[in-house]
N, C-alpha and C positions, 0 to 999 in steps of 0.2 A: 422508510428507507427509499430514497429516490435515486441517489448517486453514490457509487462506491469509488474510492481511490485505490488505485493499485500501484504498489511500489515493486519494482523489479529491475532486472539488469538491462544494460544497453549492449549486452552480448547475449548469444544464444546458449553458451555454455558448452561443456564437453559431452553431454549426454542429450540424446533426442527427446527424452522424457520431459525435460524442462520446457521445451517448445510445445510438446504435446499438451501439457497442463496449461500452459499460457493460452493456447488456442481454445482448449476446452472451457477455461474460465471466460474467455471473451464471449463464446457462444452462449454460455450459461448466463452471463450478465445480461445480454440482449434478451434472451428467452424469458427472463424473469421481469423484463420491462424496466430495468435499471439503466442509468447512464453510467459511463465510465469517465473518471477524471484521472489523468496520469501525466507523466513527465514530458509528453509531446514529442518524443523521438520516434523515428520510422525504423530504427535499427534494434537488433537484439530482441529480448523478450518483450520489451515496450512495443516494438513494431508488430510482433506477433499477436499480442493481446488486443492492441487497438484495431488492427486489420480484421481479426476475428469478430469483434463487436460491430464494426461497420459492415462486414459481409452478411451478418445475421440481422441487419437493419436496425442496429442500436445507435444510440447517441453517444459521441465521444467528445470530450473537451481535453485538449492537450495544453500543457503550460510548460513553457520552456524559456530559460534566460537567453537573451540575444547572443551571448558568447557561445552557447552551445548549439545554436540553430544549425551550423555548419557540421560541427563535430558529431552531433547525434542525428544529423540529417532530419531537421524538423519535419514532421509528418505533413506533406502538402495535400494529402487526401482529406484532411480535416476541414470541416466547415467552421469549426471553432478551435483555432490554434491561437493561444494567447502568448505573445512574447513579452516577457517581463525583464526587469533590470538585473535581478540577482537570484541566486539559489534560495536565499532567505525569502524573497518575495514569492518565488515559485512554490516553496513548501507551505507558506501561509495561505496562499490562494488555494492550493490543493486541499488543504485542511478545511478551509472555510466553505468550499463548494461541495464537500463530501459529507456523507452521513455515516461512513465507516471506512476502515482500512483493511485491505487484503494485501498479503505480502508473498510474492513468488520468490524463488531463489534469485540471489543477486550478490553484488560485491559490497565494497565499502559504502557507496552512495545509497544503496538500498538499505543497509544496516543503519546508516546515519539517519535516514528519513523515518524509519520505523521506530527507532529508539527515541527520536524526538516526539513522535505521535504518542508513544507510551508515556514519556515524561510529561507531556501536556495533559494526558489523562490523569496521571498521578497528581499533577498540581491542580486539577479542576479546571483548566482552561477549556477543555471540551469533555464530553461524556460519551464519545464514540468508540465502538468496538474496534479491536485490532486482532486480526487473525492471520496467523502464518499458514501457508499452504506447504505441507511437508513433503514435496516430491522426492522420492527415493530416500527419505529420511534426512534431507538436506538440512533441516533446522534443528535436529536433535541435539547437536553439541551446543547450539545457542540456548536451547531450553535448559540444558545441563548447566550452562553458565549462569542463567537466571536462578536456578535452584542453588548454585554455589553461593551466589550473592546473598541469598536468604540464609543459608547455613552460616555464612561469615558475618551475619548481623548487618549487612550493608543495604539490604532491601527488605522492607517490612513484608512479613509473610502474607499479610492481607492485599498487598499490591501485586504479588506474583501472578495470581489468576488473570490479571489484565492482559498478559501475553498469552493469548489462546492459540491453539494449534489444531489443524484439521488435516486429514489424510489426503484430501483431493478438493478440487474446486467446488463441487456441488456441496460437500460437507462444510466447506469454509463459508459459502454463502448462507447455508442453514444457520451456522454459528453466529453470524451477524444478527440475525433476527431473534436469537435467544439471549442476547447479551443483556446483563444487568449492571450498569455502571457502579463502581465501588462508591461507598459513602465517604467521600473525602471533602475536606474544606476547599474552598477556592482560594488558593494562595496567590494566584496572579490572574489578572484580566488579559484578554487577547490584546496583543501588542505590547504587553509589559514583559514578555518572556524573552 
């Protein structure tokens, strides 16, 4: 594990605990000698986690579509801010550069990014761990939805453990290192999905 991708909100949310965990995650990433790959924004939880990594002396790579540079205020503090053409290119580059995925609280964009990472894991496009950081129980209803998908026969039971959950940033980082990818056939090659 050299670099972790963090999916999170471009807002700080209604509770200070979200920013607290984003900052703690950033410090822990740097302390463990890992690099951060993220969406490149300077605002919201994205900005909090990236600034925390930088303040702790860690390496940060931001990847942001040109159309969002102004909206998400592309993080000008970064030595490595990559501006790409589209959201699809952003996600593909984030996945390619990372050895695992951590998920802080977020909205539609965060959910879309993590579900795609889980889908790629299910299809054998990558074999990288995905861990949700459950600040204040934020992801409990999403975990219940995954369980509901299994109960309804729409998600194979052996695929459900791919969506891991941890109570805090340190536990999430620990969970990355204990991940064993599911034995799945490779349905698609990178770029085919």
